[in-house]
C-alpha positions as CSV (number, residue, x, y, z in Angstrom):
1,M,-36.2,14.5,-24.3
2,T,-34.1,15.2,-27.4
3,T,-31.2,17.6,-27.0
4,P,-31.3,20.3,-29.6
5,A,-28.5,20.3,-32.1
6,S,-27.7,23.9,-31.3
7,A,-26.5,22.8,-27.9
8,Y,-23.3,21.5,-29.5
9,D,-22.7,24.4,-31.9
10,A,-19.5,26.3,-32.1
11,E,-19.2,29.0,-29.3
12,S,-21.9,27.2,-27.3
13,P,-21.6,26.6,-23.6
14,Y,-20.7,23.0,-24.5
15,A,-17.7,24.3,-26.5
16,W,-16.4,26.2,-23.5
17,R,-16.9,23.2,-21.2
18,R,-15.0,21.1,-23.8
19,L,-12.2,23.7,-23.8
20,A,-11.9,23.3,-20.0
21,L,-11.6,19.5,-20.4
22,A,-9.0,19.9,-23.2
23,L,-6.9,22.2,-21.0
24,L,-7.1,19.7,-18.2
25,A,-6.1,16.8,-20.5
26,S,-3.2,18.9,-21.9
27,T,-2.0,19.8,-18.4
28,I,-2.1,16.2,-17.2
29,G,-0.6,14.7,-20.4
30,G,2.1,17.3,-20.5
31,V,3.8,15.5,-17.6
32,G,5.8,13.6,-20.2
33,M,7.9,16.6,-21.1
34,W,8.8,17.5,-17.6
35,S,9.1,14.4,-15.4
36,V,12.2,13.1,-17.1
37,V,14.0,16.4,-16.4
38,V,13.1,16.2,-12.7
39,V,14.3,12.6,-12.2
40,L,17.4,13.1,-14.3
41,P,19.8,13.4,-11.3
42,A,18.3,10.3,-9.6
43,V,18.5,8.3,-12.8
44,Q,22.1,9.4,-13.4
45,Q,23.1,8.3,-9.9
46,E,21.3,4.9,-10.0
47,F,22.7,3.9,-13.4
48,G,26.1,5.4,-12.8
49,V,26.3,7.4,-16.1
50,D,27.6,10.8,-17.0
51,R,25.3,13.8,-17.5
52,A,25.2,13.5,-21.3
53,G,24.1,9.9,-21.0
54,A,21.5,10.8,-18.4
55,S,20.2,13.5,-20.8
56,F,19.6,10.9,-23.6
57,P,16.1,10.0,-22.4
58,Y,15.0,13.6,-22.8
59,T,16.3,13.7,-26.3
60,L,14.3,10.6,-27.2
61,T,11.2,12.0,-25.5
62,M,11.3,15.2,-27.7
63,I,11.8,13.1,-30.8
64,G,8.9,10.8,-29.9
65,F,6.8,13.9,-29.0
66,G,7.5,15.5,-32.3
67,L,7.1,12.6,-34.7
68,G,4.2,11.2,-32.6
69,G,2.3,14.4,-33.0
70,I,2.0,14.0,-36.8
71,V,0.7,10.4,-36.4
72,M,-1.7,11.5,-33.7
73,G,-2.9,14.4,-35.8
74,R,-3.7,12.0,-38.6
75,L,-5.7,9.8,-36.2
76,S,-7.6,12.9,-35.0
77,D,-8.6,13.9,-38.5
78,R,-9.8,10.4,-39.3
79,F,-11.5,9.3,-36.1
80,G,-11.9,12.4,-33.9
81,V,-9.8,13.4,-30.9
82,L,-11.1,10.5,-28.8
83,V,-8.8,7.9,-30.4
84,P,-5.5,9.8,-30.1
85,L,-6.3,11.0,-26.5
86,A,-7.3,7.5,-25.3
87,L,-4.3,6.0,-27.1
88,G,-2.0,8.7,-25.7
89,G,-3.3,8.0,-22.1
90,L,-2.6,4.3,-22.5
91,L,0.8,4.9,-24.0
92,L,1.7,7.2,-21.1
93,G,0.6,4.6,-18.6
94,A,2.5,1.8,-20.2
95,G,5.6,4.0,-20.8
96,Y,5.8,5.1,-17.2
97,L,5.2,1.6,-15.8
98,L,7.8,0.0,-18.0
99,A,10.3,2.8,-17.4
100,A,9.8,2.4,-13.7
101,N,10.9,-1.2,-14.0
102,A,13.8,-0.5,-16.5
103,A,17.0,-2.5,-15.7
104,S,19.3,-0.2,-17.6
105,L,19.5,3.4,-18.8
106,G,19.0,2.2,-22.4
107,A,15.7,0.5,-21.6
108,F,14.6,3.6,-19.6
109,A,15.4,5.9,-22.5
110,W,13.5,3.8,-25.1
111,W,10.4,3.5,-22.9
112,Q,10.5,7.2,-22.2
113,G,10.9,8.2,-25.8
114,L,8.8,5.6,-27.7
115,L,5.9,5.5,-25.3
116,V,5.9,8.5,-23.0
117,G,7.1,10.9,-25.7
118,V,4.6,9.7,-28.3
119,G,1.8,9.5,-25.7
120,S,2.4,13.1,-24.6
121,S,2.2,14.2,-28.2
122,A,-1.6,13.4,-28.3
123,M,-2.1,16.1,-25.6
124,F,-0.8,19.0,-27.7
125,G,-1.3,19.3,-31.4
126,P,-4.5,17.2,-31.7
127,L,-6.1,19.0,-28.8
128,V,-5.2,22.4,-30.2
129,A,-6.5,21.5,-33.7
130,D,-9.7,20.1,-32.2
131,T,-10.3,23.2,-30.1
132,S,-10.0,25.4,-33.2
133,L,-12.9,23.5,-34.8
134,W,-15.3,24.4,-31.9
135,F,-14.8,28.2,-32.1
136,T,-15.3,30.9,-34.7
137,R,-15.3,34.5,-33.4
138,R,-13.3,33.6,-30.3
139,R,-11.1,30.9,-31.9
140,G,-7.8,32.7,-31.1
141,I,-8.3,33.0,-27.4
142,A,-9.7,29.4,-27.3
143,V,-6.6,28.0,-29.1
144,A,-4.4,30.1,-26.8
145,I,-6.0,28.7,-23.7
146,C,-5.7,25.1,-24.9
147,A,-2.0,25.7,-26.0
148,S,-1.2,26.9,-22.5
149,G,-1.7,23.4,-21.1
150,N,1.9,22.4,-21.7
151,Y,3.1,25.6,-19.9
152,L,0.7,24.8,-17.0
153,A,2.1,21.3,-16.9
154,G,5.5,22.8,-16.5
155,V,4.2,24.7,-13.4
156,V,2.3,21.8,-11.8
157,W,4.2,18.7,-12.5
158,P,7.9,19.4,-11.6
159,P,7.3,20.1,-7.9
160,L,5.0,17.1,-7.6
161,V,7.4,14.8,-9.2
162,Q,10.3,16.2,-7.2
163,H,8.4,15.8,-3.9
164,F,7.5,12.1,-4.6
165,T,11.0,11.3,-6.0
166,A,12.6,12.7,-2.8
167,T,10.2,10.9,-0.5
168,A,9.5,7.6,-2.3
169,G,12.1,7.3,-5.1
170,W,11.8,7.9,-8.8
171,R,10.6,4.3,-9.6
172,P,7.5,4.4,-7.5
173,T,6.9,8.0,-8.6
174,Y,7.0,6.9,-12.3
175,A,4.6,4.0,-11.6
176,G,2.2,6.3,-9.8
177,V,2.3,8.9,-12.7
178,G,1.6,6.1,-15.2
179,V,-1.5,4.8,-13.3
180,F,-2.8,8.4,-12.8
181,C,-2.5,9.1,-16.5
182,V,-4.5,6.1,-17.5
183,L,-7.2,6.7,-14.9
184,S,-7.6,10.3,-15.8
185,L,-6.9,10.7,-19.5
186,V,-9.0,7.8,-20.8
187,P,-12.2,9.1,-19.2
188,L,-11.4,12.6,-20.4
189,A,-11.0,11.2,-23.9
190,L,-14.5,9.7,-23.7
191,L,-15.9,13.0,-22.6
192,L,-14.4,14.6,-25.7
193,R,-15.6,12.0,-28.1
194,R,-18.1,14.2,-29.9
195,R,-16.9,15.5,-33.3
196,A,-17.0,19.2,-34.2
197,P,-20.1,20.3,-36.1
198,V,-18.0,22.1,-38.7
199,L,-16.8,18.7,-40.0
200,D,-20.3,17.7,-40.7
201,A,-21.1,21.0,-42.3
202,A,-18.0,21.0,-44.5
203,G,-19.2,18.0,-46.6
204,T,-17.6,17.2,-49.9
205,G,-19.7,19.2,-52.3
206,T,-18.9,22.1,-54.6
207,S,-19.3,24.7,-51.8
208,H,-16.5,23.0,-49.9
209,A,-14.2,23.0,-52.9
210,K,-14.8,26.7,-53.5
211,R,-14.3,27.7,-49.9
212,W,-11.1,25.7,-49.5
213,P,-9.2,26.1,-52.8
214,D,-6.3,23.9,-53.9
215,R,-4.0,26.9,-54.1
216,P,-4.4,29.1,-50.9
217,L,-2.6,32.4,-51.4
218,G,-1.8,31.3,-54.9
219,L,0.5,28.5,-53.6
220,S,0.0,24.7,-53.7
221,R,-1.1,23.4,-50.3
222,G,2.2,21.5,-50.0
223,A,4.2,24.6,-50.7
224,L,2.3,26.6,-48.1
225,Q,2.6,23.9,-45.5
226,T,6.3,23.7,-46.2
227,L,6.7,27.4,-45.6
228,L,4.8,27.2,-42.4
229,V,7.0,24.3,-41.2
230,I,10.2,26.4,-42.1
231,A,8.7,29.4,-40.3
232,G,7.8,27.3,-37.2
233,F,11.3,25.8,-37.1
234,A,13.0,29.2,-37.6
235,C,11.1,31.1,-34.9
236,C,11.8,28.4,-32.3
237,V,15.5,28.1,-33.1
238,A,15.5,31.8,-32.2
239,M,13.2,31.3,-29.2
240,S,15.4,28.5,-27.8
241,M,18.5,30.7,-27.2
242,P,17.2,32.5,-24.1
243,Q,15.0,29.7,-22.9
244,V,17.6,26.9,-23.0
245,H,20.7,28.9,-22.1
246,I,19.6,31.7,-19.8
247,V,20.6,29.7,-16.7
248,A,24.1,29.0,-18.1
249,Y,24.4,32.6,-19.4
250,C,23.7,34.0,-15.9
251,G,26.3,31.6,-14.5
252,D,28.9,32.9,-16.9
253,L,28.1,36.5,-16.0
254,G,28.6,35.6,-12.3
255,Y,25.0,36.0,-11.2
256,G,24.6,32.3,-10.4
257,A,22.3,29.6,-11.7
258,A,19.5,30.5,-9.2
259,R,19.1,33.9,-10.8
260,G,19.0,32.3,-14.3
261,A,16.3,29.8,-13.1
262,A,14.3,32.7,-11.7
263,M,14.5,34.4,-15.1
264,L,13.4,31.3,-16.9
265,S,10.4,31.0,-14.6
266,L,9.6,34.6,-15.3
267,M,9.7,33.9,-19.1
268,L,7.3,31.0,-18.8
269,A,4.9,33.0,-16.5
270,F,4.8,35.9,-19.0
271,G,4.6,33.3,-21.8
272,I,1.2,32.2,-20.5
273,V,0.0,35.9,-20.4
274,S,1.4,36.3,-23.9
275,R,-0.6,33.3,-25.2
276,L,-3.8,34.6,-23.9
277,V,-3.3,38.2,-25.1
278,S,-2.1,37.0,-28.5
279,G,-5.2,34.8,-28.8
280,W,-7.4,37.8,-28.2
281,I,-5.4,39.8,-30.8
282,S,-5.6,37.0,-33.4
283,D,-9.4,37.0,-33.2
284,R,-9.2,40.6,-34.5
285,I,-6.3,40.6,-37.0
286,G,-5.9,37.0,-38.0
287,G,-3.2,34.4,-37.5
288,L,-0.6,35.6,-40.0
289,R,-0.6,39.2,-38.7
290,T,-0.4,37.9,-35.1
291,L,2.6,35.7,-36.2
292,L,4.3,38.7,-37.7
293,L,3.7,40.9,-34.6
294,G,4.9,38.3,-32.2
295,S,8.0,37.4,-34.2
296,A,9.0,41.0,-34.8
297,L,8.7,41.7,-31.0
298,Q,10.6,38.5,-30.2
299,G,13.4,39.8,-32.5
300,I,13.5,43.1,-30.6
301,A,13.8,41.3,-27.3
302,L,16.7,39.2,-28.7
303,V,18.5,42.3,-29.9
304,L,18.1,43.8,-26.4
305,F,20.2,40.9,-24.9
306,L,23.2,42.1,-26.9
307,P,23.9,45.6,-25.3
308,F,22.4,44.9,-21.8
309,D,23.7,42.2,-19.4
310,G,23.1,43.8,-16.0
311,L,21.1,41.8,-13.5
312,V,18.0,44.1,-13.4
313,A,18.2,44.5,-17.2
314,L,18.2,40.8,-17.8
315,Y,15.1,40.3,-15.5
316,V,13.3,43.0,-17.5
317,I,14.3,41.6,-20.9
318,S,13.4,38.1,-19.8
319,A,10.0,39.2,-18.9
320,L,9.6,41.1,-22.2
321,F,10.9,38.0,-24.1
322,G,8.3,35.8,-22.5
323,L,5.6,38.4,-23.1
324,F,6.5,38.7,-26.8
325,Q,7.1,35.0,-27.7
326,G,4.4,33.1,-26.0
327,G,1.7,33.8,-28.6
328,I,3.8,32.8,-31.6
329,V,3.2,29.0,-31.6
330,P,-0.6,29.2,-31.2
331,S,-0.8,31.6,-34.2
332,Y,0.2,28.7,-36.5
333,A,-2.9,26.8,-35.5
334,M,-4.9,29.9,-36.5
335,I,-3.1,30.2,-39.8
336,V,-3.9,26.6,-40.7
337,R,-7.5,27.0,-39.8
338,E,-7.8,30.1,-41.9
339,L,-6.1,28.7,-45.0
340,F,-6.8,25.0,-45.0
341,S,-9.9,22.7,-44.8
342,P,-11.0,21.8,-41.2
343,R,-10.8,18.2,-42.3
344,E,-7.0,18.5,-42.5
345,A,-6.6,20.5,-39.3
346,G,-5.3,17.7,-37.1
347,W,-2.3,16.6,-39.1
348,R,-1.4,20.1,-40.5
349,V,-1.5,21.8,-37.1
350,S,0.5,18.9,-35.6
351,T,3.1,19.0,-38.3
352,V,3.8,22.7,-37.9
353,L,3.9,22.3,-34.1
354,T,6.3,19.4,-34.5
355,A,8.6,21.7,-36.5
356,T,8.5,24.2,-33.6
357,L,9.6,21.4,-31.2
358,F,12.5,20.4,-33.5
359,G,13.4,24.1,-33.8
360,M,13.7,24.3,-30.0
361,A,15.8,21.1,-29.9
362,V,18.1,22.1,-32.7
363,G,18.3,25.7,-31.5
364,G,19.3,24.7,-28.0
365,W,22.1,22.5,-29.4
366,M,23.2,25.0,-31.9
367,S,23.5,27.8,-29.4
368,G,25.7,25.6,-27.2
369,A,27.8,24.6,-30.1
370,I,28.4,28.3,-31.0
371,F,29.3,29.0,-27.5
372,D,31.8,26.2,-27.5
373,L,33.3,27.6,-30.7
374,T,33.5,31.2,-29.7
375,G,33.6,31.1,-25.9
376,S,30.7,33.6,-25.7
377,Y,26.9,33.7,-26.1
378,R,27.1,36.9,-28.1
379,A,27.4,35.0,-31.4
380,A,24.6,32.7,-30.3
381,F,22.3,35.6,-29.8
382,V,23.2,36.9,-33.2
383,N,22.4,33.5,-34.7
384,G,19.0,33.5,-33.0
385,I,18.3,36.9,-34.4
386,A,19.2,35.7,-37.9
387,W,16.7,32.8,-37.7
388,N,14.1,35.2,-36.4
389,V,14.6,37.4,-39.4
390,L,13.9,34.4,-41.6
391,N,10.6,33.8,-39.8
392,V,9.6,37.4,-40.1
393,S,10.5,37.4,-43.8
394,I,8.2,34.4,-44.5
395,A,5.3,36.0,-42.6
396,V,5.8,39.3,-44.5
397,W,6.0,37.5,-47.9
398,L,2.8,35.5,-47.1
399,L,0.9,38.6,-46.1
400,R,1.8,40.2,-49.4
401,R,0.5,37.3,-51.4
402,P,-2.7,38.0,-53.4
403,G,-5.9,36.4,-52.2
404,L,-5.4,36.8,-48.4
405,R,-8.9,36.7,-47.0
406,P,-10.3,37.8,-43.7
407,R,-10.4,35.1,-41.1
408,L,-13.1,32.5,-42.0
409,A,-15.8,31.8,-39.5
410,T,-15.6,28.0,-39.7
């Protein structure tokens, strides 16, 4: 019996099942961003290095994740999401197994960055871009659900890795994670091998050229992509200030690191809620307006950190910050899908998401440097607000450009 083609249309039950599988793959593959943080104390003790040296593997992981995302996005555009997901699962497996047998911190760091970081990148940008191709009316909420995978990974993996590290050691734990990644992610990649129907419908004829102009919003595609990269970088420099430094900030205020850690967990929890709500909103007002809304609200939350530093106030502001900022990053995927051809979605979405990761990395370092220079986090918050203003300005300018159309149903 032949399965009707409509069974694989956008918004079909198959599309929703596919979304569930993508979320699962993103949650599993997101281990690469969190495991290295959990095993850091054990690695530091075994190799006898200082805290800065033990943190180097995390830095390489983020670099590998960011740059690998662009490559994986290109592969997704050319071959479908099967290839980057399967490759990512194999890289994760190899990376964890090799890191588990590393004889030095340098070897551990390179396997962690070059293989684990790059492997993890396949589970974020390419999956978000692929999900956007399978939905039309509910694209925003679908993208938001998929993009929540890395947050869910941050909820699921750290306690598991910590438990097995404490009971079996970090090396067996790393080896076990590597085997699990291969056995789970490669089959998931095979289940997601079907390409989106919109890619077949787009074609290369004149209708495609008219629907996807060379100058969206009156800009060259390169210029628009560059603006989105700058916007993504700027919003996440601002976003990184509370997320990276809230624990240290609470310690400086005398509340203790435990309070700061609780505030960070609160941010992430409300961040998941934010992603889902913002996805629902973007289905109604479009990606650019959702970006402006989220960025403006994030700026307000950052400003609130300046006059209020009481314990209860910080809990409330942390919750608000998470609720405001969580939907910003997925809105970039919506913008790309509204303004560019679906055939370019993989690398364009992954490139912008890479910029957001670099923004988090640079912003976290920048806030620490400002604190070292001034002896206070007040100037660091002001710096974050300034970067947030840049992001808002880009969103406003793009919204005022001629030719902004309603969200396309492709």
